[in-house]
C-alpha positions in Angstrom: -28.1 13.3 -26.9 -31.9 12.5 -27.6 -34.8 13.8 -25.1 -38.2 12.4 -26.0 -40.8 14.7 -24.9 -44.5 13.6 -24.3 -47.4 14.9 -22.2 -46.2 17.4 -19.5 -42.9 17.6 -20.6 -43.9 18.4 -24.1 -46.1 21.2 -22.8 -43.1 22.5 -20.9 -40.9 22.7 -24.0 -43.8 24.5 -25.7 -44.0 26.9 -23.1 -40.3 27.7 -22.8 -39.9 28.2 -26.5 -42.9 30.7 -26.3 -41.5 32.2 -23.2 -38.0 32.8 -25.2 -39.8 34.3 -28.0 -41.9 36.4 -26.2 -38.8 37.8 -24.5 -37.4 38.3 -27.9 -40.3 40.3 -29.1 -40.8 42.4 -26.0 -37.2 43.5 -26.5 -36.0 41.8 -23.3 -33.6 39.7 -25.3 -31.7 40.6 -28.5 -31.5 37.9 -31.1 -28.3 36.9 -29.8 -29.4 36.3 -26.3 -32.4 34.5 -27.4 -30.4 32.5 -29.7 -27.8 31.8 -27.0 -30.6 30.7 -24.6 -32.0 28.3 -26.9 -28.7 27.1 -27.7 -27.9 26.5 -24.1 -31.1 24.5 -23.3 -30.5 21.8 -26.1 -27.0 21.3 -25.1 -28.0 19.7 -21.9 -26.9 16.4 -22.1 -28.7 14.9 -19.1 -32.7 14.9 -19.1 -33.1 16.0 -15.8 -30.6 19.1 -16.3 -32.8 19.8 -19.6 -35.9 19.8 -18.1 -34.8 22.2 -14.7 -33.3 24.6 -17.2 -36.6 24.9 -19.3 -38.6 25.0 -15.9 -36.3 27.6 -14.7 -36.8 29.9 -17.8 -40.6 29.4 -17.7 -40.6 30.1 -14.1 -38.8 33.3 -14.3 -41.0 34.6 -17.1 -44.0 33.9 -15.0 -42.6 35.9 -12.2 -42.1 38.7 -14.3 
């Protein structure tokens, strides 16, 4: 599985990682939960599923 991200998709990936790290930093995620979240994202085989997962996490964080 390889996903090449450029442009808006790369920005989405950056925002996703930042969102997970902020949740960990704020105590909303334990280290295990943050690790699980990152692992879950990067095991998505289909590009559309991968991007949808990233969007879902980022948007949930934006709503918080």
